[in-house]
N, C-alpha and C positions, 0 to 999 in steps of 0.2 A: 509388490505391485509388478509383476511378472509373468511374461507368457512363454518362460521356460528358459532355462540358462544359456541356451544357444543365443539369444535375443542380443542385439546390439545394446549394450549398457549405457543407460542415459540417466544421469542425476536430475533432478528437478527439485528446486528449492522454493521452499514456502515459510510464512513467518507461521508459529505455532499460536493461531489467533482463529477465534471462531469463523470469521469469514472465508479465509484460506482455506481452513479444514472445510469447510462447507464446498468450497468449490474443487476440492480435490477427494471429496469422499466417494464419486463415482470409480475412479483408478484407485483409491486406498483399499477400497471395499472388494474389488474384482468385479463389480457390476460394469464398469466399462474396460475393455480389454485392449490392450497394446500389443497386436500381433505382430512380431519380429523384433521386440525391444523388451529388456528389462529394465523396469522404472525403479530407481532409486531414490526415496524421497530423501533430503536433507531440510531438517527442521532448525531454523535460526531466525533470530530477530533481525529484521529489515535492515539494519546498518552493517550486521554482518554479511546478509547476503549482497548488500550493496558491494562491500568490499570483495568476496568472492569472485564477482563478476569483473571487477576492476583489474583482477589479476587473470582474470579468463578461466578461471578453477573451475567452472560449474558450467554444464551445457544449457541449461534451461533454468531460468529463477524468475521470481517476483523482484523487481526490483522497484524503487523509487524514482518516478518520474524526475524530479531532480538529477539523480544520478545518473538515468539514461542520458545525460548531455556528456558524460565523460565516458559511456560506452557505445556509443552509436556507431563507431569505427569496426568493432567487433561484433555487437549484437544488433540485430531489429526487433522491433516489438510485434509479437503476436497480437493479432487483431481482436483475440479473448482475452479476458482474464483482467481487464481495466476494473479499479476502484475510484470512483469518483464519488465526491461531495456535492451534490447538486443543491445549493443553498445551504450547505451544513459542510461540516467538515472538523478538523483540529481547532482545538479549542486553548485560547491562553486562560488558566486559571492563577486566582489571587485569593489569597485568607480574608480580605477586606475590599471593599470598592476600589477600583482601579480605571480610570479613563484612559485614552489612547496615550496621553500626554505622560501619565502617570508610569504607563507601561515603559516608554522609551527611556526612562530611569532607572528601572529596575535592571537585576540578572535574571534572565528566564532560562529554567532548564528546558532543555530540549533533549529528544531522542535521539539524535545525531546530526552530524554536521551535513551529511547528502540526502537525508530524507527531504520528502516535499514538502511535510510540514514546516521545516526550518527555512526552505527558500518562502514559502507561503508569507512565514511570520518576517522575515527579513523584507520582501517586497512592502508589506504593510505599514512595518515600523521604521525600516532604514536600519542603521548600522548599532542596532541594540545589543548590548552585553548578553551573552549565553554563556552556559557551561552543560557540559554533556554528560547526560545520566542514563541508565539502562531505561527504556519505555515505560516498564512496569514499577520502576520505582519513584517516578516524578510525582504523581497524586500522593503518596504517603509523606514525600519530601516535604511537599508545601504544607499539607495539612499538619504536619509536626514544626513548622516555622524553620524548617532547616534550610530551604529557598524560597526566594522572594516571590517567584511565580513559576509555572510550569506549563509547557506547552504538550497537551494530553492528545495521543492517538489511540487508535482500539478502543476497547468498551469502556475507558476512563471517561471517554465522550457522555456516555448514558450517566453513569455513577458517581461521577465527582461530588453532587450536592450532599450524599450520603457521609462524607468525608469534612463537611462544615467549611468548602471553600465555594467561592463563585467564578460565574465565566466572566470573563471582563471582555473577553472578544473571540469571536468564532469566525476563522478564516475562511471556511466555505460559504459563508453569508457574504462577507467582505469582498470575496472576489467575484460573486455574483453579481452583486452591487457594482463592480468595477467594470465587469466584461459582460455580466449577462451569460455565461457559460458556468459548466460545472468547473469545480476545483479538481484536477487529475493528480491522485496521488501516487497509485501504484500500478504497475502493468506486468504482464510476462516478457521477459526478455530471452531471445533463441540464438545461441552462438550460429553466425552465417557461416562457420567453416563446416558445418554438419550437412550441409549441402541442401538444394531445393526439395529434392524428395523427400530427405528426413522431416525438413523444417514443415512440409504441408503435413506430412504424415502425425508429427507430433502436436501442431498446432488442431489437428483433426482430432484427436483424441482428449485433450485437453477441453476443448470445447464440448464434446460429447461428455465429458466429466460434470462439467457447470450445467449442463443441459438437464442431466440425469439428478442432479442435486436440486433445482427447480422443480422438477415434476416430481420427485421422490421428498418434499420437505420436511415431512417428519423424520424420517430415518436420517437425512444428511444433517438436520438439525440435531437428532442426538448423537451423532459421532461429533458435531462440531462443539455440544456441550462438554468435551471433553478437554476443549482448549479453551474454556470460557472463564477461567481464574474466580471461580465461587458465584458466577453471577445467574440468575434464574431463569428458565427458561424462555419466559417473555420478554425478558431483556435481551437473550442473546437471539431470540427471534427479529426483535426490531434491529438489533446492530446489524444482524445478516441481510437483513432487507434493505439497509441503508447503503451497503457496499455489495451485495451480489444481487444482480436484478439483470434486465434485459441489454444493460448497457456493458454487464460483464461479458454476455455472448458476442458482442461485437461494438466497438466504441461509436459507432456511427459516424454521419458527418460533423454532427455538434460536439461529440468526444473527440474527434481527431483535431478539430478546430482547436478545442479547449488545451488538447497537449501541446500543439505549436504556438499558441498564445502564449500560455504558461512559461515555455521555454524561451520564446522570442522576449519576455518580461525580466527575465531572469537575465538574460544577455544584455538588454538595453540597459538594465540597471546596475550593469558591473558586476553583477552575482553568480553568472556563468561565462566562462572563458571565451566562448565562442558561438556562433550562430549555427544552431542544428536543425537540418533538415530533415524529421522525423518520418522514418519510413516503417510502414506496418505491412507484418508477413502473413502469409493465410489469407 
């Protein structure tokens, strides 16, 4: 993703998942240009990207909204790139039926301490016991009986029933019932020290990449399928549609309220160390 070796080198991080791949297809394919910049893709799971941002080692990256509470001094959120679950979201799975009270007595495998899914879980259940596993191992660990319960992000939200486990809690539905707002899961953070001109330019070509994917869905979906971990095209299309849509082009007033409300709730519950005034760039 480069418009020449002389361009300013910018690392852009995202997860190796269908929705993120769909967003960045325009840039990755060269269909969307980034004049004056040499774009280097960094593909890592979301918790690893959160850690890179905590260390300030990446210029632009997908991050968990939860993690942004710890990054706001160094990064701003771009107004494009949101992943929000509007009445759906990460789910808690178990091998047998489990009530909310049952879940509070179990150890739940989670995909990372700083993921938004984990913050939502603690908001819903309180001080539940957790163990951290890579996100793509949680479904199998629960299905095999190695873990009592698991918190699923990404396409596992659609495929869990194939492994003989059941959904005990949908955190997106829980959050909508509590607030009337979508559950903000991820966003694109950009390092403030890049300067206003670069922030505006980078925000523009990321938005154009998202827009290109939405306008050329079939070719972008074919690219996204490379990151689908065996799911078929219809499931990939459904999953992408859940998390790449008009709200991804811009949070909009409701999406911005959702981000602020989510981090405020974390602070008020003692799960986020300080109150964050969320700033959107671009």
